N, CA and C atoms as an extended XYZ file, in Angstrom:
534
Properties=species:S:1:pos:R:3:atomname:S:1:resname:S:1:resid:I:1 pbc="F F F"
N         5.293        8.649        9.582 N   MET     1
C         5.592        7.239        8.739 CA  MET     1
C         5.495        5.889        9.234 C   MET     1
N         5.016        5.078        9.027 N   ILE     2
C         4.723        3.677        9.207 CA  ILE     2
C         6.044        2.754        9.679 C   ILE     2
N         6.132        2.512       10.824 N   ASP     3
C         7.489        1.796       11.217 CA  ASP     3
C         7.156        0.281       10.797 C   ASP     3
N         8.295        0.048        9.785 N   ILE     4
C         8.372       -1.637        9.173 CA  ILE     4
C         8.475       -2.507       10.231 C   ILE     4
N         9.143       -2.058       11.071 N   ILE     5
C         9.575       -3.459       12.201 CA  ILE     5
C         8.304       -3.596       13.025 C   ILE     5
N         7.583       -2.527       13.439 N   GLU     6
C         6.446       -2.513       14.268 CA  GLU     6
C         5.685       -3.084       13.572 C   GLU     6
N         5.210       -3.246       12.420 N   MET     7
C         4.237       -3.706       11.450 CA  MET     7
C         4.731       -5.393       11.401 C   MET     7
N         6.036       -5.471       11.221 N   LEU     8
C         6.245       -7.064       11.146 CA  LEU     8
C         6.049       -7.710       12.580 C   LEU     8
N         6.212       -7.138       13.666 N   THR     9
C         6.057       -7.786       14.915 CA  THR     9
C         4.831       -7.685       15.213 C   THR     9
N         3.867       -6.593       15.055 N   ARG    10
C         2.201       -6.510       15.353 CA  ARG    10
C         1.729       -7.789       15.271 C   ARG    10
N         1.894       -8.380       14.045 N   ASP    11
C         1.111       -9.968       13.847 CA  ASP    11
C         1.739      -10.904       13.091 C   ASP    11
N         2.917      -11.571       13.701 N   PRO    12
C         3.912      -12.290       12.928 CA  PRO    12
C         3.131      -13.695       12.639 C   PRO    12
N         1.705      -13.847       13.166 N   ASN    13
C         1.064      -15.139       13.089 CA  ASN    13
C         0.191      -15.033       11.727 C   ASN    13
N        -0.209      -13.755       11.186 N   ALA    14
C        -1.241      -13.578       10.600 CA  ALA    14
C        -1.219      -14.591        9.166 C   ALA    14
N         0.124      -14.565        8.485 N   LEU    15
C         0.189      -15.341        7.462 CA  LEU    15
C         0.065      -16.825        7.783 C   LEU    15
N         0.611      -17.344        8.869 N   GLY    16
C         0.469      -18.761        9.427 CA  GLY    16
C        -0.783      -19.023        9.661 C   GLY    16
N        -1.792      -18.325        9.998 N   GLN    17
C        -3.151      -18.460       10.407 CA  GLN    17
C        -3.847      -18.583        9.236 C   GLN    17
N        -3.700      -17.845        8.435 N   GLY    18
C        -4.469      -17.792        6.959 CA  GLY    18
C        -4.203      -19.092        5.978 C   GLY    18
N        -2.804      -19.449        6.445 N   LEU    19
C        -2.357      -20.644        5.549 CA  LEU    19
C        -3.001      -22.022        6.574 C   LEU    19
N        -2.967      -21.960        7.881 N   ARG    20
C        -3.790      -23.065        8.492 CA  ARG    20
C        -5.122      -22.960        8.159 C   ARG    20
N        -5.954      -22.121        8.029 N   HIS    21
C        -7.419      -21.865        7.823 CA  HIS    21
C        -7.585      -22.534        6.512 C   HIS    21
N        -6.813      -22.480        5.490 N   ALA    22
C        -7.022      -22.949        4.374 CA  ALA    22
C        -7.071      -24.491        4.191 C   ALA    22
N        -5.641      -24.675        4.981 N   SER    23
C        -5.363      -25.905        5.106 CA  SER    23
C        -6.397      -26.997        5.512 C   SER    23
N        -6.956      -26.348        6.766 N   THR    24
C        -8.016      -27.177        7.620 CA  THR    24
C        -9.179      -27.196        6.575 C   THR    24
N        -9.487      -26.097        5.586 N   ALA    25
C       -10.615      -26.033        4.870 CA  ALA    25
C       -10.466      -27.086        3.855 C   ALA    25
N        -9.545      -27.547        3.464 N   LEU    26
C        -9.004      -28.479        2.390 CA  LEU    26
C        -9.047      -29.946        2.806 C   LEU    26
N        -8.716      -30.029        4.086 N   ASP    27
C        -8.804      -31.420        4.620 CA  ASP    27
C       -10.361      -31.740        4.745 C   ASP    27
N       -11.270      -30.672        5.447 N   ILE    28
C       -12.725      -30.908        5.342 CA  ILE    28
C       -13.138      -31.264        3.902 C   ILE    28
N       -12.608      -30.728        2.944 N   VAL    29
C       -13.300      -30.842        1.573 CA  VAL    29
C       -12.833      -32.315        1.453 C   VAL    29
N       -11.894      -32.662        1.789 N   LYS    30
C       -11.443      -34.099        1.401 CA  LYS    30
C       -12.264      -35.081        2.243 C   LYS    30
N       -12.622      -34.715        3.472 N   LYS    31
C       -13.494      -35.569        4.203 CA  LYS    31
C       -14.924      -35.813        3.427 C   LYS    31
N       -15.273      -34.614        3.081 N   LEU    32
C       -16.513      -34.426        2.247 CA  LEU    32
C       -16.647      -35.393        1.173 C   LEU    32
N       -15.396      -35.064        0.555 N   LYS    33
C       -15.446      -35.957       -0.982 CA  LYS    33
C       -15.320      -37.445       -0.709 C   LYS    33
N       -14.821      -37.607        0.540 N   ALA    34
C       -14.611      -39.289        0.803 CA  ALA    34
C       -15.874      -39.640        1.118 C   ALA    34
N       -16.614      -38.897        2.030 N   LEU    35
C       -17.931      -39.095        2.407 CA  LEU    35
C       -18.992      -39.559        0.892 C   LEU    35
N       -18.933      -38.455        0.281 N   THR    36
C       -19.584      -38.801       -0.856 CA  THR    36
C       -19.306      -39.803       -2.050 C   THR    36
N       -18.177      -40.287       -1.923 N   GLU    37
C       -17.931      -41.462       -2.651 CA  GLU    37
C       -18.150      -42.706       -2.086 C   GLU    37
N       -18.575      -42.981       -0.925 N   ARG    38
C       -18.933      -44.341       -0.388 CA  ARG    38
C       -20.216      -44.914       -0.745 C   ARG    38
N       -20.302      -46.054       -0.994 N   PRO    39
C       -21.473      -46.803       -1.725 CA  PRO    39
C       -22.704      -46.255       -0.905 C   PRO    39
N       -22.595      -46.246        0.150 N   LYS    40
C       -23.991      -45.676        1.028 CA  LYS    40
C       -23.799      -44.199        1.003 C   LYS    40
N       -24.763      -43.498        0.624 N   LEU    41
C       -24.832      -41.840        1.014 CA  LEU    41
C       -24.796      -41.663        2.310 C   LEU    41
N       -23.955      -40.446        2.659 N   PRO    42
C       -23.880      -39.993        4.212 CA  PRO    42
C       -24.948      -39.423        4.540 C   PRO    42
N       -25.595      -39.509        6.096 N   ASN    43
C       -27.037      -38.801        6.321 CA  ASN    43
C       -26.525      -37.199        6.514 C   ASN    43
N       -27.675      -36.548        6.989 N   ARG    44
C       -27.652      -35.662        7.150 CA  ARG    44
C       -26.782      -35.111        8.347 C   ARG    44
N       -26.613      -35.903        9.402 N   GLU    45
C       -25.995      -36.022       10.903 CA  GLU    45
C       -24.470      -35.799       10.566 C   GLU    45
N       -24.127      -36.646        9.491 N   GLU    46
C       -22.720      -37.037        9.456 CA  GLU    46
C       -22.276      -35.573        8.379 C   GLU    46
N       -23.048      -34.917        7.659 N   LEU    47
C       -22.681      -33.842        6.795 CA  LEU    47
C       -22.559      -32.434        7.375 C   LEU    47
N       -23.433      -32.068        8.193 N   GLN    48
C       -23.685      -30.761        8.763 CA  GLN    48
C       -22.624      -30.623        9.593 C   GLN    48
N       -22.284      -31.111       10.389 N   PRO    49
C       -20.959      -30.567       11.133 CA  PRO    49
C       -19.694      -30.255       10.211 C   PRO    49
N       -19.403      -31.418        9.319 N   LEU    50
C       -18.348      -30.838        8.326 CA  LEU    50
C       -18.611      -29.541        7.508 C   LEU    50
N       -19.947      -29.326        6.983 N   VAL    51
C       -20.003      -28.266        6.277 CA  VAL    51
C       -20.116      -26.822        6.933 C   VAL    51
N       -20.492      -27.128        8.037 N   THR    52
C       -20.494      -25.686        9.195 CA  THR    52
C       -19.050      -25.710        9.522 C   THR    52
N       -18.344      -26.559        9.946 N   GLU    53
C       -16.793      -26.289       10.188 CA  GLU    53
C       -16.258      -25.769        8.706 C   GLU    53
N       -16.397      -26.549        7.492 N   LEU    54
C       -16.047      -25.849        6.567 CA  LEU    54
C       -16.194      -24.422        6.198 C   LEU    54
N       -17.570      -23.921        6.325 N   MET    55
C       -17.959      -22.609        5.958 CA  MET    55
C       -16.976      -21.620        7.091 C   MET    55
N       -16.969      -22.231        8.366 N   GLN    56
C       -16.406      -21.208        9.429 CA  GLN    56
C       -14.704      -21.031        8.905 C   GLN    56
N       -14.111      -22.041        8.456 N   GLN    57
C       -12.765      -22.128        8.010 CA  GLN    57
C       -12.471      -21.304        6.818 C   GLN    57
N       -13.474      -21.393        5.845 N   ILE    58
C       -13.397      -20.353        4.916 CA  ILE    58
C       -13.754      -18.878        5.330 C   ILE    58
N       -14.531      -18.772        6.395 N   MET    59
C       -14.803      -17.221        6.689 CA  MET    59
C       -13.413      -17.006        7.241 C   MET    59
N       -12.793      -17.748        8.005 N   ASP    60
C       -11.561      -17.354        9.030 CA  ASP    60
C       -10.412      -17.297        7.838 C   ASP    60
N       -10.363      -18.094        6.807 N   THR    61
C        -9.467      -17.583        5.798 CA  THR    61
C        -9.695      -16.167        5.098 C   THR    61
N       -11.063      -15.915        4.744 N   LYS    62
C       -11.202      -14.676        3.862 CA  LYS    62
C       -10.549      -13.597        5.223 C   LYS    62
N       -11.144      -13.615        6.044 N   LEU    63
C       -10.720      -12.719        7.167 CA  LEU    63
C        -9.032      -12.658        7.310 C   LEU    63
N        -8.290      -13.818        7.300 N   ALA    64
C        -6.900      -13.710        7.548 CA  ALA    64
C        -6.372      -12.985        6.188 C   ALA    64
N        -7.006      -13.210        5.002 N   ASN    65
C        -6.736      -12.528        3.652 CA  ASN    65
C        -6.795      -11.098        3.837 C   ASN    65
N        -7.919      -10.747        4.472 N   MET    66
C        -8.440       -9.261        4.500 CA  MET    66
C        -7.271       -8.658        5.282 C   MET    66
N        -6.824       -9.312        6.653 N   GLU    67
C        -5.796       -8.888        7.356 CA  GLU    67
C        -4.439       -8.398        6.609 C   GLU    67
N        -4.219       -9.606        5.867 N   LEU    68
C        -2.820       -9.524        5.014 CA  LEU    68
C        -2.943       -8.500        4.035 C   LEU    68
N        -3.837       -8.267        3.387 N   GLN    69
C        -3.931       -7.245        2.255 CA  GLN    69
C        -3.731       -5.869        2.878 C   GLN    69
N        -4.458       -5.760        3.938 N   GLU    70
C        -4.182       -4.254        4.792 CA  GLU    70
C        -2.907       -4.201        5.191 C   GLU    70
N        -2.369       -5.401        5.971 N   GLN    71
C        -0.737       -5.000        6.062 CA  GLN    71
C         0.046       -4.954        4.845 C   GLN    71
N        -0.456       -5.470        3.616 N   LEU    72
C         0.387       -5.287        2.540 CA  LEU    72
C         0.140       -3.969        1.987 C   LEU    72
N        -1.047       -3.045        1.896 N   LEU    73
C        -1.178       -1.938        1.687 CA  LEU    73
C        -0.324       -0.912        2.565 C   LEU    73
N        -0.261       -1.393        3.745 N   GLN    74
C         0.374       -0.369        4.699 CA  GLN    74
C         2.191       -0.562        4.389 C   GLN    74
N         2.425       -1.766        4.096 N   PHE    75
C         4.000       -2.082        3.593 CA  PHE    75
C         4.354       -1.111        2.452 C   PHE    75
N         3.298       -1.143        1.649 N   LYS    76
C         3.439       -0.340        0.127 CA  LYS    76
C         3.220        1.314        0.638 C   LYS    76
N         2.480        1.605        1.160 N   GLN    77
C         2.704        3.067        2.055 CA  GLN    77
C         3.827        3.380        2.337 C   GLN    77
N         4.448        2.510        3.321 N   ALA    78
C         5.656        2.616        4.181 CA  ALA    78
C         6.906        2.927        3.144 C   ALA    78
N         6.605        2.072        2.242 N   ALA    79
C         7.777        1.999        1.171 CA  ALA    79
C         7.747        3.369        0.424 C   ALA    79
N         6.682        3.761        0.311 N   LEU    80
C         6.534        4.946       -0.705 CA  LEU    80
C         7.031        6.187        0.221 C   LEU    80
N         6.417        6.204        1.253 N   ASP    81
C         7.003        7.410        2.244 CA  ASP    81
C         8.369        7.356        2.457 C   ASP    81
N         9.096        6.027        2.563 N   THR    82
C        10.403        5.911        3.009 CA  THR    82
C        11.236        6.466        1.723 C   THR    82
N        10.622        6.069        0.478 N   GLU    83
C        11.351        6.719       -0.751 CA  GLU    83
C        11.196        8.194       -1.060 C   GLU    83
N        10.058        8.921       -0.418 N   LYS    84
C         9.880       10.009       -0.960 CA  LYS    84
C        11.038       10.805        0.143 C   LYS    84
N        10.906       10.313        1.514 N   LEU    85
C        11.992       11.027        2.249 CA  LEU    85
C        13.380       10.791        1.823 C   LEU    85
N        13.548        9.589        1.216 N   GLN    86
C        15.044        9.304        0.741 CA  GLN    86
C        15.403       10.281       -0.309 C   GLN    86
N        14.365       10.616       -1.351 N   ASN    87
C        14.575       11.446       -2.445 CA  ASN    87
C        14.541       12.722       -1.889 C   ASN    87
N        14.106       13.358       -1.042 N   LYS    88
C        14.099       14.638       -0.345 CA  LYS    88
C        15.480       14.720        0.230 C   LYS    88
N        15.806       13.645        1.034 N   LEU    89
C        17.084       13.698        1.569 CA  LEU    89
C        18.318       13.884        0.861 C   LEU    89
N        18.287       13.016       -0.591 N   ASP    90
C        19.033       13.191       -1.673 CA  ASP    90
C        19.469       14.433       -2.236 C   ASP    90
N        18.780       15.383       -2.040 N   ARG    91
C        18.350       16.502       -2.367 CA  ARG    91
C        19.586       17.776       -1.969 C   ARG    91
N        20.373       16.910       -0.992 N   TYR    92
C        21.365       17.626       -0.048 CA  TYR    92
C        22.545       17.000        0.067 C   TYR    92
N        23.791       17.543        0.140 N   GLU    93
C        25.172       16.976        0.165 CA  GLU    93
C        25.717       17.888        1.279 C   GLU    93
N        26.778       16.924        1.773 N   LEU    94
C        27.461       17.293        2.825 CA  LEU    94
C        28.536       18.405        2.825 C   LEU    94
N        28.632       19.643        3.320 N   TRP    95
C        29.053       20.678        2.861 CA  TRP    95
C        30.380       21.493        4.035 C   TRP    95
N        31.349       21.909        3.761 N   GLU    96
C        32.301       22.046        4.933 CA  GLU    96
C        32.401       23.677        4.719 C   GLU    96
N        31.714       24.456        5.829 N   THR    97
C        31.662       26.094        5.736 CA  THR    97
C        33.122       26.446        5.847 C   THR    97
N        33.325       28.086        5.769 N   ALA    98
C        34.493       28.569        5.511 CA  ALA    98
C        35.152       28.493        6.829 C   ALA    98
N        34.361       28.434        7.900 N   SER    99
C        34.922       28.376        9.214 CA  SER    99
C        35.074       27.000        9.853 C   SER    99
N        35.016       25.960        9.034 N   GLY   100
C        35.051       24.574        9.225 CA  GLY   100
C        33.842       23.611        9.804 C   GLY   100
N        32.652       24.296        9.833 N   SER   101
C        31.541       23.586       10.292 CA  SER   101
C        31.155       22.712        9.212 C   SER   101
N        30.547       21.709        9.583 N   LEU   102
C        29.821       20.761        8.423 CA  LEU   102
C        28.343       20.843        8.680 C   LEU   102
N        27.740       21.193        7.310 N   VAL   103
C        26.065       21.286        7.387 CA  VAL   103
C        26.013       20.737        5.897 C   VAL   103
N        24.621       20.400        5.754 N   TYR   104
C        24.072       19.957        4.397 CA  TYR   104
C        23.591       21.225        3.812 C   TYR   104
N        23.659       21.205        2.385 N   ARG   105
C        23.432       22.315        1.653 CA  ARG   105
C        22.456       21.729        0.356 C   ARG   105
N        21.695       22.438        0.042 N   LEU   106
C        20.990       22.170       -1.354 CA  LEU   106
C        21.841       21.684       -2.339 C   LEU   106
N        21.687       20.721       -3.224 N   LYS   107
C        22.473       20.469       -4.294 CA  LYS   107
C        22.442       21.373       -5.209 C   LYS   107
N        23.439       21.906       -6.200 N   GLU   108
C        23.191       22.950       -7.066 CA  GLU   108
C        22.148       22.661       -8.273 C   GLU   108
N        21.969       21.286       -8.416 N   GLU   109
C        21.050       20.914       -9.562 CA  GLU   109
C        19.401       21.299       -8.901 C   GLU   109
N        19.214       21.385       -7.766 N   HIS   110
C        18.079       22.153       -7.216 CA  HIS   110
C        17.731       23.112       -7.006 C   HIS   110
N        19.006       23.885       -7.433 N   ALA   111
C        18.885       25.473       -6.767 CA  ALA   111
C        17.656       26.370       -7.605 C   ALA   111
N        17.140       25.647       -8.691 N   LYS   112
C        16.229       26.521       -9.225 CA  LYS   112
C        14.828       26.042       -8.696 C   LYS   112
N        14.546       25.184       -7.922 N   GLU   113
C        13.115       24.822       -7.457 CA  GLU   113
C        13.133       25.340       -6.057 C   GLU   113
N        14.394       25.839       -5.434 N   GLN   114
C        14.195       26.431       -3.864 CA  GLN   114
C        15.713       27.333       -3.961 C   GLN   114
N        15.455       28.191       -3.176 N   PRO   115
C        16.544       29.026       -2.715 CA  PRO   115
C        17.813       28.237       -2.253 C   PRO   115
N        19.003       28.785       -2.449 N   LYS   116
C        20.070       28.446       -1.863 CA  LYS   116
C        19.967       28.089       -0.337 C   LYS   116
N        19.975       27.097        0.277 N   HIS   117
C        19.974       27.339        1.839 CA  HIS   117
C        20.597       25.835        2.488 C   HIS   117
N        20.835       26.066        3.688 N   TYR   118
C        21.641       24.804        4.469 CA  TYR   118
C        20.735       24.107        5.410 C   TYR   118
N        20.990       22.983        5.883 N   ALA   119
C        20.242       21.947        6.947 CA  ALA   119
C        21.284       21.640        7.903 C   ALA   119
N        20.353       21.501        8.948 N   CYS   120
C        21.206       21.095       10.300 CA  CYS   120
C        21.659       19.471        9.921 C   CYS   120
N        22.950       19.365       10.358 N   PRO   121
C        23.536       17.929       10.006 CA  PRO   121
C        22.814       17.048       11.193 C   PRO   121
N        22.503       17.046       12.402 N   LYS   122
C        22.225       16.266       13.617 CA  LYS   122
C        20.711       15.988       12.796 C   LYS   122
N        19.941       16.945       12.319 N   CYS   123
C        18.442       16.687       11.977 CA  CYS   123
C        18.193       16.006       11.013 C   CYS   123
N        19.297       15.841        9.929 N   TYR   124
C        19.359       15.131        8.834 CA  TYR   124
C        19.685       13.974        9.228 C   TYR   124
N        20.595       13.525        9.961 N   GLU   125
C        20.771       11.948       10.383 CA  GLU   125
C        19.498       11.642       10.907 C   GLU   125
N        18.444       12.386       11.328 N   ASN   126
C        17.369       11.644       12.243 CA  ASN   126
C        16.409       11.719       10.977 C   ASN   126
N        16.799       12.012        9.736 N   ALA   127
C        15.870       11.931        8.605 CA  ALA   127
C        14.842       13.141        8.675 C   ALA   127
N        15.500       14.262        8.982 N   HIS   128
C        14.756       15.402        8.987 CA  HIS   128
C        15.069       16.921        8.317 C   HIS   128
N        14.713       17.588        7.782 N   ILE   129
C        15.442       18.603        6.960 CA  ILE   129
C        15.262       20.180        7.866 C   ILE   129
N        15.855       20.675        8.651 N   SER   130
C        15.822       21.692        9.565 CA  SER   130
C        16.813       22.717        9.003 C   SER   130
N        16.090       23.931        8.228 N   ILE   131
C        16.913       24.937        7.641 CA  ILE   131
C        17.375       25.605        8.477 C   ILE   131
N        18.440       25.700        8.476 N   LEU   132
C        19.526       26.843        9.444 CA  LEU   132
C        19.212       28.187        9.057 C   LEU   132
N        19.035       29.113        9.938 N   GLN   133
C        18.713       30.336        9.486 CA  GLN   133
C        19.528       31.303       10.559 C   GLN   133
N        19.875       32.418       10.220 N   GLY   134
C        20.573       33.131       11.353 CA  GLY   134
C        21.609       34.324       10.645 C   GLY   134
N        22.548       34.693       11.201 N   GLY   135
C        23.064       36.027       10.524 CA  GLY   135
C        24.106       35.406        9.563 C   GLY   135
N        24.930       36.091        9.302 N   GLN   136
C        26.058       35.879        8.036 CA  GLN   136
C        27.317       35.061        8.656 C   GLN   136
N        27.367       35.071        9.999 N   HIS   137
C        28.552       34.420       10.506 CA  HIS   137
C        28.116       33.038       11.368 C   HIS   137
N        26.816       32.931       11.892 N   GLU   138
C        26.511       31.795       12.796 CA  GLU   138
C        24.872       31.909       12.166 C   GLU   138
N        24.546       30.249       12.242 N   LYS   139
C        23.210       29.881       11.972 CA  LYS   139
C        22.898       28.838       13.117 C   LYS   139
N        22.212       29.073       13.899 N   PRO   140
C        21.622       27.888       14.837 CA  PRO   140
C        20.747       27.111       14.180 C   PRO   140
N        20.354       25.963       14.612 N   CYS   141
C        19.514       24.831       14.585 CA  CYS   141
C        18.290       25.428       15.450 C   CYS   141
N        17.128       25.771       14.812 N   ARG   142
C        15.937       26.218       15.574 CA  ARG   142
C        15.178       25.010       16.143 C   ARG   142
N        15.421       23.773       15.655 N   VAL   143
C        14.985       22.568       15.914 CA  VAL   143
C        15.575       21.854       17.294 C   VAL   143
N        17.129       21.675       17.116 N   CYS   144
C        17.778       20.944       18.017 CA  CYS   144
C        17.795       21.604       19.466 C   CYS   144
N        17.312       20.962       20.581 N   GLU   145
C        17.813       21.127       21.834 CA  GLU   145
C        17.937       22.696       22.316 C   GLU   145
N        16.808       23.300       21.824 N   LYS   146
C        16.841       24.615       22.400 CA  LYS   146
C        17.833       25.792       21.740 C   LYS   146
N        18.312       25.550       20.274 N   PHE   147
C        19.206       26.107       19.813 CA  PHE   147
C        20.366       25.968       20.184 C   PHE   147
N        20.726       24.971       20.843 N   SER   148
C        22.141       24.663       21.400 CA  SER   148
C        23.054       24.259       20.063 C   SER   148
N        22.726       23.723       19.049 N   ASN   149
C        23.431       23.391       17.936 CA  ASN   149
C        23.686       24.752       17.123 C   ASN   149
N        24.960       25.515       16.988 N   VAL   150
C        25.209       26.417       16.129 CA  VAL   150
C        26.539       26.257       15.330 C   VAL   150
N        26.228       26.643       14.039 N   TYR   151
C        27.215       26.296       12.990 CA  TYR   151
C        27.650       27.621       12.437 C   TYR   151
N        28.936       27.696       12.179 N   PHE   152
C        29.616       28.882       11.839 CA  PHE   152
C        29.922       28.598       10.341 C   PHE   152
N        29.737       29.864        9.843 N   PHE   153
C        29.631       29.894        8.462 CA  PHE   153
C        30.876       30.721        7.895 C   PHE   153
N        31.071       31.863        8.388 N   GLU   154
C        32.431       32.833        7.936 CA  GLU   154
C        32.941       33.291        9.460 C   GLU   154
N        34.416       33.223        9.130 N   PRO   155
C        34.975       33.685       10.298 CA  PRO   155
C        34.513       35.039       10.707 C   PRO   155
N        34.395       35.273       12.030 N   LYS   156
C        33.924       36.572       12.207 CA  LYS   156
C        35.211       37.467       12.351 C   LYS   156
N        34.741       38.675       11.779 N   PRO   157
C        36.025       39.681       11.662 CA  PRO   157
C        36.598       39.954       12.699 C   PRO   157
N        37.903       39.957       12.566 N   GLU   158
C        38.603       40.430       13.961 CA  GLU   158
C        38.554       42.020       14.486 C   GLU   158
N        38.163       42.118       15.382 N   ALA   159
C        38.248       43.357       16.035 CA  ALA   159
C        39.294       44.127       15.510 C   ALA   159
N        39.095       45.561       15.197 N   LYS   160
C        40.205       46.293       14.806 CA  LYS   160
C        40.981       47.099       16.246 C   LYS   160
N        42.047       47.318       16.224 N   ARG   161
C        42.544       47.712       17.657 CA  ARG   161
C        42.807       49.165       17.200 C   ARG   161
N        42.434       50.066       18.298 N   VAL   162
C        42.467       51.470       17.887 CA  VAL   162
C        43.629       51.997       19.237 C   VAL   162
N        44.366       52.692       18.756 N   LYS   163
C        45.412       53.282       19.526 CA  LYS   163
C        44.635       54.613       19.888 C   LYS   163
N        44.485       54.815       21.352 N   ARG   164
C        44.250       56.119       21.882 CA  ARG   164
C        45.247       56.706       22.702 C   ARG   164
N        45.148       57.857       22.565 N   THR   165
C        45.995       58.797       23.477 CA  THR   165
C        45.407       59.794       24.130 C   THR   165
N        45.594       60.264       25.400 N   LEU   166
C        44.923       61.115       25.992 CA  LEU   166
C        45.408       62.707       25.721 C   LEU   166
N        44.568       63.397       25.009 N   ASN   167
C        44.981       64.861       24.812 CA  ASN   167
C        44.116       65.591       25.810 C   ASN   167
N        45.190       66.420       26.902 N   VAL   168
C        44.636       67.377       27.639 CA  VAL   168
C        44.710       68.893       27.223 C   VAL   168
N        45.283       69.006       25.973 N   ASP   169
C        45.372       70.420       25.415 CA  ASP   169
C        44.070       71.147       25.670 C   ASP   169
N        44.214       72.492       25.645 N   PHE   170
C        42.947       73.416       25.703 CA  PHE   170
C        42.101       73.068       26.774 C   PHE   170
N        42.422       72.525       27.939 N   GLY   171
C        41.781       72.572       29.115 CA  GLY   171
C        40.599       71.263       29.102 C   GLY   171
N        40.430       70.976       28.033 N   SER   172
C        39.097       69.645       28.396 CA  SER   172
C        39.962       68.459       27.875 C   SER   172
N        40.000       67.536       28.682 N   PRO   173
C        40.539       66.146       28.232 CA  PRO   173
C        39.767       65.436       27.063 C   PRO   173
N        40.243       64.935       26.135 N   HIS   174
C        39.783       63.954       25.036 CA  HIS   174
C        40.510       62.870       24.408 C   HIS   174
N        40.214       62.216       23.878 N   PHE   175
C        41.056       61.047       23.403 CA  PHE   175
C        41.220       61.332       21.700 C   PHE   175
N        42.400       60.953       21.340 N   ASN   176
C        42.659       61.118       19.833 CA  ASN   176
C        42.849       59.612       19.618 C   ASN   176
N        42.244       59.085       18.280 N   ASP   177
C        42.184       57.733       17.898 CA  ASP   177
C        43.305       57.940       16.542 C   ASP   177
N        44.285       56.927       16.679 N   THR   178
C        45.060       56.969       15.728 CA  THR   178
C        45.007       55.480       15.161 C   THR   178
């Protein structure tokens, strides 16, 4: 995606240059008009430098205009890309899991378009959707810093305590679970 700030700072004088070229061209046209309105017609030596400079200023103005049009197209594309990304991000909502982790999940109204899934909040804040995948209880982000961000969805079932007693009846020791 094109960075708009970078585009603005790349050539901040482009608009000013185009306006200066156009203004200079108008000044030359005024000089030519003044020369042609004199009672004595100007000679070729007087007109030639002005005509040459006028042509150069018109060419420079056209080039500046083309550069501005290119920048305008880039701005429009950047705006479209930003809008598209924002629409993609707007499909998600912040959601708290049963274990208290905060993740983004696909909104219910978009469930027909894609299966239900969750996105990493850190990636989301960086304008990127990284789908969390993993087990029922925890899902790591596979994009963030080598899987260091893990989000818990359901509390892990507690381990069941088993009471064991040692039974030495009948010659061979074994455990009885209760």
